[in-house]
C-alpha positions as CSV (number, residue, x, y, z in Angstrom):
1,X,-60.3,78.9,-25.0
2,X,-62.1,81.7,-26.8
3,X,-65.2,83.2,-25.9
4,X,-68.4,83.7,-27.6
5,X,-68.2,86.2,-30.7
6,X,-69.1,89.8,-30.3
7,X,-69.5,93.0,-31.9
8,X,-66.7,95.3,-32.7
9,X,-65.9,97.6,-30.2
10,X,-68.4,95.9,-27.9
11,X,-66.2,94.3,-24.6
12,X,-65.7,90.8,-24.3
13,X,-67.8,88.7,-22.1
14,X,-70.0,91.9,-21.3
15,X,-72.6,92.3,-23.9
16,X,-73.8,95.8,-24.8
17,X,-70.9,97.7,-22.8
18,X,-68.5,99.6,-25.3
19,X,-64.9,99.9,-24.6
20,X,-63.8,102.9,-24.4
21,X,-61.1,103.7,-27.8
22,X,-58.0,104.9,-26.2
23,X,-55.5,104.8,-28.6
24,X,-58.3,106.3,-30.9
25,X,-59.1,109.3,-28.6
26,X,-55.4,110.3,-27.5
27,X,-54.6,110.3,-31.4
28,X,-57.4,112.5,-32.0
29,X,-56.5,114.8,-28.9
30,X,-52.8,115.1,-29.9
31,X,-54.0,115.8,-33.6
32,X,-57.0,118.6,-32.2
33,X,-54.3,119.4,-29.4
34,X,-52.5,120.6,-32.8
35,X,-55.2,123.0,-34.2
36,X,-56.3,124.5,-30.9
37,X,-53.2,125.6,-30.1
38,X,-52.8,127.4,-33.1
39,X,-56.3,128.9,-32.7
40,X,-56.3,129.6,-29.1
41,X,-52.3,131.9,-30.0
42,X,-53.8,133.8,-32.8
43,X,-56.7,134.4,-31.2
44,X,-54.9,135.9,-28.1
45,X,-52.0,137.6,-29.8
46,X,-54.0,139.1,-32.8
47,X,-57.5,140.0,-30.7
48,X,-57.5,139.4,-27.2
49,X,-54.3,140.4,-25.8
50,X,-54.3,143.6,-27.7
51,X,-57.7,144.8,-26.9
52,X,-57.3,143.6,-23.0
53,X,-54.3,145.9,-22.7
54,X,-56.4,148.9,-24.6
55,X,-59.6,148.3,-22.3
56,X,-57.7,147.7,-18.9
57,X,-54.2,149.7,-19.0
58,X,-54.7,151.1,-15.0
59,X,-53.9,146.9,-14.7
60,X,-50.3,146.5,-14.1
61,X,-48.9,144.2,-16.4
62,X,-51.8,143.3,-17.7
63,X,-52.1,140.1,-20.1
64,X,-48.3,139.2,-19.8
65,X,-46.5,136.9,-21.2
66,X,-44.0,134.7,-18.9
67,X,-43.8,130.9,-17.7
68,X,-46.8,131.0,-15.6
69,X,-48.8,132.5,-17.8
70,X,-47.2,130.0,-20.5
71,X,-47.9,127.5,-18.2
72,X,-51.6,127.8,-17.1
73,X,-52.4,128.4,-21.0
74,X,-51.3,124.7,-21.7
75,X,-53.2,123.4,-19.2
76,X,-55.9,125.3,-20.5
77,X,-55.4,124.3,-23.8
78,X,-55.0,120.5,-22.7
79,X,-58.9,120.8,-20.4
80,X,-60.1,122.3,-23.7
81,X,-58.8,119.2,-26.1
82,X,-59.9,116.6,-24.1
83,X,-63.6,118.2,-23.9
84,X,-63.9,118.7,-26.8
85,X,-63.1,115.2,-28.0
86,X,-64.9,113.7,-25.0
87,X,-68.0,115.6,-26.1
88,X,-67.9,114.8,-29.8
89,X,-67.4,111.0,-28.8
90,X,-69.8,111.0,-26.8
91,X,-72.0,112.7,-29.3
92,X,-71.3,110.4,-32.0
93,X,-71.2,108.0,-30.3
94,X,-75.4,108.9,-29.2
95,X,-76.6,110.8,-32.7
96,X,-73.7,109.3,-35.0
97,X,-71.1,111.1,-36.5
98,X,-72.3,113.9,-38.7
99,X,-71.3,117.5,-40.1
100,X,-74.2,117.8,-37.4
101,X,-72.7,116.3,-34.7
102,X,-70.0,117.9,-35.2
103,X,-71.2,121.3,-35.0
104,X,-73.8,120.9,-32.0
105,X,-70.9,119.0,-30.0
106,X,-68.6,121.9,-30.7
107,X,-71.2,124.8,-30.0
108,X,-71.7,122.8,-26.7
109,X,-67.7,122.7,-25.7
110,X,-67.9,126.1,-26.8
111,X,-70.8,126.9,-24.6
112,X,-69.7,125.2,-21.6
113,X,-65.8,126.6,-22.0
114,X,-66.0,130.1,-23.4
115,X,-69.4,131.7,-23.4
116,X,-69.3,131.0,-19.4
117,X,-65.3,132.6,-19.5
118,X,-66.5,135.6,-21.6
119,X,-70.2,136.2,-19.1
120,X,-67.9,136.2,-16.9
121,X,-65.4,138.5,-17.7
122,X,-67.9,140.8,-18.9
123,X,-70.0,140.6,-15.8
124,X,-66.9,141.4,-13.5
125,X,-65.8,144.0,-15.7
126,X,-62.6,142.5,-17.0
127,X,-63.5,142.8,-20.7
128,X,-65.2,144.6,-22.7
129,X,-68.1,143.3,-25.3
130,X,-66.2,144.5,-28.4
131,X,-63.4,141.9,-27.4
132,X,-66.0,139.2,-26.3
133,X,-67.3,139.7,-29.9
134,X,-64.5,138.8,-31.7
135,X,-63.4,136.2,-29.5
136,X,-66.8,134.5,-29.2
137,X,-67.3,133.6,-32.6
138,X,-63.4,132.8,-33.7
139,X,-64.1,130.5,-30.6
140,X,-66.9,128.7,-31.7
141,X,-65.0,127.8,-35.1
142,X,-62.1,126.6,-32.9
143,X,-64.2,124.2,-31.3
144,X,-66.0,123.5,-34.4
145,X,-63.4,122.8,-36.5
146,X,-61.9,121.0,-33.0
147,X,-65.2,118.2,-33.5
148,X,-64.5,117.7,-37.1
149,X,-61.1,116.6,-36.7
150,X,-62.0,114.7,-33.6
151,X,-64.4,112.6,-35.6
152,X,-62.3,111.9,-38.5
153,X,-59.7,109.9,-36.1
154,X,-62.3,108.4,-33.6
155,X,-64.0,105.7,-34.5
156,X,-67.2,105.9,-36.0
157,X,-70.4,104.8,-34.1
158,X,-70.9,102.5,-36.1
159,X,-68.1,100.2,-35.2
160,X,-68.9,101.0,-31.2
161,X,-72.6,101.3,-31.4
162,X,-74.1,97.8,-29.8
163,X,-76.5,98.3,-27.0
164,X,-78.7,101.3,-28.3
165,X,-82.1,99.8,-27.9
166,X,-85.3,102.2,-29.4
167,X,-88.7,101.5,-28.1
168,X,-90.8,99.9,-30.3
169,X,-92.7,103.5,-31.7
170,X,-89.1,104.7,-32.7
171,X,-87.9,101.9,-34.8
């Protein structure tokens, strides 16, 4: 027995409820993860690590390279990737998939993740403003490119959007 036809991306039997694109989300996360990991490694080894070591020479073993550090870095990158792809999907779902959506979603993620981190580091005198001045723009590019990649692999909002009801004046 088959139910009534439903729009693509809509949950069968539940009009207006959108299914989360799990396969596309996982694929987007894997591909965005490659980009973000490469970007993080470049930024850290070329700029942040040497600048942090120069800023905090009195701290023993500052910015170490060890298994525990790499494990935490893996967790950091996983959280960053999932946040980036999810914010991109949500923003594109609400406002459409476009360059503007990628820039806004990437910028929001950048504010939530990197600006907050660097403000805290600067506030506690654990980083120099010069380090943040280099790291923050590079991190912004990282997340905007991550959002562009995510848009490439996530379903287009037109395939998902079936339940957006605009007020009569907005139509």
